[in-house]
N, C-alpha and C positions, 0 to 999 in steps of 0.2 A: 618533612615528608612531602613528596611530590604529589600535587593534585592531578588526578587523571582527567585530562581535557576531553576524553571520549567516554567518560562514565555516563551510562544511560539513565535518564530520569523520565518518568511519565510526564508528558507536557503539562498536565494540571499541577504537577509538583514543582514546576520551574517558576521562579520569581519573574514578574512581568519585565523588570529591567533586563534580566538575563535572557528572556525570550527575544527582546529587541536586539540585544548584543549578538545573539547566535543565529537569528532567523535569516534564511536566504530563500527567496522565492525560487523554488527548485525548478519549476517549469514555466515556460514563457507565458502560458495561458493563465497563470495565477491571477493576473490583473483583471481577468474577465470574471473571476469568481466573486469578488466583493462588489458586484453590481446587482441592482434589482433584477430578479428573475430566478426561477427555480433552476438548480444546477446539480447534475450528477458528477461527482469526482471519483473516477475509477482508478485504482492502482493496487499493486500488491502490498501486503503488510510490510510496513517499514519504509514506504516510499515518500513519506513526508506529509500525509494528509492530516494527521492529528496535530502535528506541529503547526501547520497552516491554520487550522481551526483555533489553536491556542493563541496565535498571533492576532486573529481576527476578533478576539474577545475584548470587551470595553476597557479592562484594566491595562491592556497593551496599547490599544488604539489611542488612548489619551496621552501616551508618551511619544507619539509620532505625529507629524503633520500629514496632510492629504497625499503627499508624495512619498511617505514612508521614512522621512528624515527624522532623526532623534531630536526631541525638544528638551532644552535645559529645564524649562518649566512646563509641567504637563498642562494640557489644555482642558477646558471645561468639557464635561461629558456631552453637553448640548452641541459642541462643535464637531463631534465625530460624524462621519458620513453614514454610518449604519450602526445598529445595535444588535450584536450577536449573542445568542444564548446557546450554550453547548448541551446537547442531548446525546449521551452515549447509549448505544444499544449493545449491551453485553450479552453473551451467550446465557440463555436461561431467564433473562429479565422479563421477557414477554411470552414465555412458553406456556400456553394453555392449549396448544394444538393436540397434545396427547390425550385430551379429554374428548370423548365422543359426544358431540352436541346433537348430531343426527338431523340437523336442519341447516341448509346452506345459508339462508337469509339470516337466521338467528345467530349462526356462528359468525357471520360477518359483523353484525351489530355488536355482539359481545366482544369480539376482538377489537373493534374500533373503540369501544368503551374502555377496554383495558389499555390500549395504546394511548388514548387521549388522557387517561388518568396518569399513566407513567410520564408522558410528556409534560403534563401540567405540574406534577410534583417536581420534575427536573427544572422547569422554567422558574418556579417560585423559589426554589432553593438557590438557583443561580442569582436571581434578583436580590434575594436576601443577602448574599455574600458581597454584593456590590458596595454596600455601606453608603447609601445615599445620605445627603445632609438631613439631619433630624431637626428641621425648623417647623414652626407652627403651620405654615402654609402647606408644606409637603405632607405633614401628618394629617391635617384636616381634610385635604384633598384625597388622600389615600383612604382615610376612614370613610369618606363619602362614597368613593368607588366601591369599597367593600360592602357597605350596608345597602347601597342602591343597585349598582350594576352587578357585582359578583353574586350577591344573594338572589337577584332577579333571575340571572341565567342558570343558577343552580336550581331554582324553583321550576323553571321551564324544563330542566332535565329530570325532574321528578324527586328533588330533595325537598323535604318539608320540615326539617328540623329548624328550631329557632336558634340561630347562630349569630345574630346581630350583636355588634359591639356598641356600647353607649359612649365609650371613650377609649383613648389609647395614648400612652405616654411616649411611644416611639414607633418608627416604621417597622422595626424588628418585631415588635409585639403583633402588628397586623399580619406581617409575613408569616409568623409562627402560627397564627390562627388559621390562615388560609391553608398552610401545609397540614395542620392538624385535621381540617375538614377533609382534605383529600385522603389522608391516612384512614380516617373513619370510613369513608366511602369504599376504599380499597379493602379494608378489613371486613366490611360487610359483604362485599362482592366475593372475596376469597372464602370466608368461613360459612356464610349463609347460602351461597349458591354453588360455587365451584366444587367445594368439598362434597356437596350432596349429589353432584353429577358422577362422582367416582363410583364405578360399579353399577350405575343405573343403566338399564337397557332402554328406557323410555326417556324422551326429552322432558325436561322440567320447565314449567313456566317461570319467567323471570319478571319480577315486579319491582325491582330496585331502581336506583338512579341509573340513567343512561347518558353518559357524556359523549358527545360526538364532536368531531372537529369543526364542521361548518356551523353547527348550532351553538356550540359552547366555546371551545378553545379559540377559534378564530375571532369570535366576537369579543372575548375577553382581551386578546392581544390588541385588537383595535382600540379598546378603551384604555389599556395600559399606556399606549403611545401618547394619549392626551394628558397624562399626569404631569404636573409641573416639574418633577425631578427627572423625568424621562425626556430624551431628545425626540422630537417629532420626526424621526427618520425611519426608514424601513427597518423592520425587525427581521433578522436572519435567524432561522432555527438551524443550527449546525448539527445535523443528524449523522453520527459517526458509526460506521460498521453496520450499515442498513441491511447487508446480506445475512445478518444474524436473525432477521425477522423471518417468520414462516411465510409460505407462499401466499396465503390469504392476507397476511399482514402487509406484505409488499404490494398486493393489489389495492389494499386500503390506502397505503401511502401514495400510490400512483393516482388514486382518486383525488387525493388532496392536491397533488401536482396539477391535475386536470382542471382544478378550480380557477387557476390563474389569478391568485390573490396577491400578485407580486408588488403592487403599489404599497400595501401595508405589510405583508408578510411574505418572505421568500424562503423556500426550503433549500438548503445546501446539503446534499445527501452524498456521503462518502461510502464507497463499496470496495470490497476486496476481490472484484472480478467474479463474484458468484451470484450477483443479483438476478440477472437474466430474465426477469418477469417484468413486462412493460404493459400489461393489461390492467385495467381498473377492475373494481369489484363487479361492474356490469359487463366486463369483457370487451369494452372498447379500448383502443390502444392510445397511449400517450406517445407523441412523436416530437422530434426536433424539427425545426426550431420553434414551432408554435407553442409547445407546452413547456419545454425545458431546453437548456443547453447542456453540453457534455464535454468533460475534460478527461482524457485518458493519459495518466501520468506515465505509464510504461512506454508510451510512444516516444518519450524523450530519448530513450536509449536505443530503440530500434530505428528511429528516423533522424535523431538529432544528437548523435553520440558526443560531438565536440561540446555541445551545450551542457550535457551532463557532466563532462569532465570539468568544465568551468565552474559549475555549481558546487561540486565536491571540493574543488580547490578553494572556493570562497568559504565554504563551511569549515574546512580544516584550518584555513588561515585565521578565521575569526576565533576559533577555539584556542589556537596556539597563542594568539595575541592576548586574549582575555586572561589566560593563565600565565602570561609573561614569560613565555619560552624564548630564549635567545634566537633559536632557529625557527622563525615563524613561517619560513617557506616550506610548504608541504614536501617538495622534492628533497630538501635538505633534511627534514625530519624523518622521512622515509627513504633513505638512500638505497640505490640499487647495488647489486653485487658487482664490485668494480672489475674483478677478474673476468666474470662472464660478460659484462658490458664491453670490455676491451676486445675479447675474442669475437663477439658478435660484430663489433665495428670493423675489425680486421677482415672478417668474412664478407661483410657488406662492401667494403672498399675493393676487395678482391673481385667480387662479382661485377661491380660497376666498371672497373678497369677492363676486365675480360670482355664485357659486352661492348664497350667503346672500341676496344682493339678489334673486335669482330665486325665493326662497321655500324653498330647501332648508334642512334642519337643519344644525347645525354638524358633526356626524359625517359627514353625507352630503357636505358641502362639502369636508371634509378627505379623504374617500375619493376624491372626484373629482380633487382636486389630487395625491394620491398616485399615481393611475393615469396622469395625463396630463402632469404637469409635465416630467419628464425626457424622455420620448419627444417631446413637442412642442418642447422646447429643442433636442434633437438634430435634429428635423425642420426647425426654423427656421434651422439652420445651412446647410441646402441643400447647395450644392456644396462648402461648407467643413466638412462633417461630420467629416472626419478631424482637425479642430482640437479636437474634444471631448476634454477632459483626463480621463484615468483616474487622476489623482493622488488622494491622501487615503487614510488607513488603512482606512476602511470600504470604499471601492471596491476597494482592493488585496486585502482579505480576500475580497470577493465574487469577484474575478477568479481567485483561487487555487483556487476551485471545490472546496473540501473537502479539498485535498491539502496538508498542512503543508509537505512538502519543496518544493513549488512556490513557496510564499510565501517560505521561507527562501532558496531559490536566487535568485529575482529581487530580494529585499531585499539579498542579498550583492552582486549585480551593481550595484545602485543605490548601495550604500555605496562600492564601488570607484570608480564614476564621480564621486561627490561628492568623494572624496579627490583624484582627479585634478584636479578643478576648483578645489579649495581650496588646493592646493599645501601650504604649511607650516602653514596655518591648521587648527585643530582642527575636526572635524566635529561640529556640534551638532544638525543635522537634515538630512533629504534634501529638496532643493528640489523643488517640485512639477513643474518642467519636466524634471528628471532622472527622476523617477518615471514620468512620462508617456512619455518617450522610451524608457526601458528596457522598460516593460511592453508597448509597441507592438512593439518589436523582438522580444521574447520571444514574443508572440502570433503574429507572422508566422512566426517560426522553427518554431513547433509545427506549422503547417499546410504549411510548405514544406520546409526542409532536414531537420527532424526526421522528417517523414513519409517523405521520400525514404530516410532511413536505415532506417526500419522496413520499407519496401518492399524494399530490397536484402537484408535479412535474412530476409524472408518466404519460406516454401516455396511459397506460391501468390500470385504477384504480381498476378494478375487480381483476386483478392479484395481486395487492398490498393487497387487502382485503383477498384473499386466502393465501397470505404469512403471514399476521398477524394471521389468524386462525391456520395456520401450526405451527407458533412459540408458540401460546398460547396452542395448543394441545400438542406439545412436552414438553414445560415447565410444563404444568399442569400434564402430565403423570409422569415426573421425580419427581415432588413434591409429588405425591401420592406414588411413589416407595420408596422415602427416608424415609417416615413415616410408611412403611409397615414392614412385617417380611420376606421379600424376602431375598434369600441368597446373592444377590448382590444389594445393595441399592445405591451405588455411580454411578448412571447412568446419563450420559450427552450426549449420542449419540444414533442414530438409524441406524442399519445395515439392508440393504435390501436383502432379499433372491433372488429377481429377478430384472430385469431391469425396471425402471420406464417408464411409457408411456410419450408421448410428453408433456402433460399438467403438470404432476407432475415434470418431469425433468425441465420444464421451471420455475416453481415456486421455486424449489430447487436452481436452478442457480441464480434466482433473490435474494434469501436469501443469497447466497454466495457473490454476487456483493455488496450487502448493508451491509455486515459484520455481519448478524444475524446467519449465519452458516459457518462452515468450512468443507471441504471435504477431505476424506482420503480413504484408502482401507485396508481391513483386510481379512484374510482367511475366506471363508464361512463356515457355520457350518457342511457342508457335506464333507469338506476336499478336494473339487474338483476344487478349484480356489479361486478367490477374490470376495469380496462383497463390494458394495458401503457403505461407512460410512459417515453419516452426523452428525456433532458435533455442538451442540448448543453453541453460544457464551457465554463464562463464564461471560461476562459483565452483563448477565441477571440473574446470580446466586442470587444476593440479592433480585431481584424482585420476584423470585419464591422460595426463601429460600432454596437454594441448596448448596451443598458443592463444592466450586470451585476447590478444590484440587483433586477431583475425576477425574480419567483419563481412567481407564481400563474398566469401566462398559459401556455396550451398550445393546440395546434391539433389537433382530432380529424380523423382521416382513415382510410380503409380501407388495408389493407396493400398492395393492388395499386397504389394511388396512390403510396405511398412507394417502392415498387419501381422506379418510373419513374426516380427520382433515381440509382439505381445505374448506369444507362447514359447518362442524358441529364438532368443537373441543370437545365439551362435550360428544357427542356420541362416538368419537374416544377414549376418556379417559375411559368411562364406559366399552367399548368393551374389552379393554386391562386390565383394573383394575380388572375385574371379575376373571381373571386367575392369579392374583398376590396374594400370600399368605399374609394375615394379613391386607389387605386394608379395612378400615372401610366402612361399608355400612350404611350410614345414610341419612336422607332426609333434614338435616339442610343445610342452605347455606354454601358453602365451600369458601375457599380463591379464588378458580378459578372463582366461580360465581361473587365474588366481583370485579374481574378484567374485567368483561364483560361490 
């Protein structure tokens, strides 16, 4: 049976050796993340944040040297540069905001207690799983930490139970006791306070334990660094999916960032572009570079496209080599449609020669061919435009639109389809017809069934309807442009001459959050500053029959024009199409009509 090199596994389920074998630093700024200092890492779901955090955990770091080179013999944990602890924020983990506490100050304190409690449990569960050496020095030092330091800070927090240990046979025994204490505090908080708030119209006094970051968790982490089995290096708390926190919890986390505790503890905070709150609980603002640094992974595709291609190439090559495929070259494993490639090359050479014959220089001729070959090839297919093949590694990278997980997911589905077709024969490569069929199915799913799922989960379904209209308007317009006689037909973006109003900005941001749009900035057409640029996800290229390799083309317009698409995408297209050279004016049903 063929092993699927693109089978998805959650990073925590991947063996440390496999993590080292498969990890590629997706963005150039990665090497700034594992340095002391608070850092926000922003990127769409699937852009590589969780895999990066997995690589930064101690069980992986002992397998590589300080330059990231694999070691035949793993190094001692004291030799690693930092000690990372993973803290996932899953939807619902810290959700107490639906309970009306009726007091801003009290609500902040109780939320911080709940967050600190959750973080503390995660931290000690992670430490327990490290399996430090169980020698007498480590056990006695940890037991002393527990009885003196840990119990002292718990007492300061209002815990008065007698939980001291007279002896311990192992480190695990002490870790289990600490985790049990946190569970007891959590149970008391949930059952004896939170449940009593349900249905209560008046605030209730809270007299229980109050664990806060600065007074408890930060002090505990400083003490942990001094234990003999721990490296005396900075501790990194890897806080994953922080935008699942409520607004008040994000403000609390920002307050922790503002403490600037980076010599001992650095917060590495990943978000999916929905965080947007940078005020502390006291409404002061945290700012770069004084309080934190920031890495925006999506910028790699909008500003460094070639780098993204190289990273995907490295990732695919590593996976093919690990699973011993004879064709470890991504281009060989994902071949393009030969017949289409030959026809496109013929058209390209024809254009180059015609331009040279007309007196153009060779660079000018090549530029003309680059601009018009694929758009004209698609245009010349006329009613058969959906036969355009999106196969070939380079096209698949472009269609993945800067999201690594997107590429891995559709590559996995292609591999499964190839296995099904091959039967007992070993898979050597993915046929171009299978690539094309799968990517078109995935593209349609994104704008249809997947969008319906997002709409069902949304609190404001009208906004999701407006977003769908916006996407259909943009895609429909770009589809009309590619089959026109416009001077620039490789259009995938809209640039705004002015600032969008609150409604349009909200819908555009929603599109970015769900991965339908990407945002960048370009020089405005007046040469007086920057303009907002909104790029349609190239994963939608097969759905609208667009050229996913196009990158430079964009359409300038005023915000009020783009707003038309929120309620009437057909009207939006007609209004703009009337000014585009060569767009056909006919009353027959169009491809856009069929998508409605």
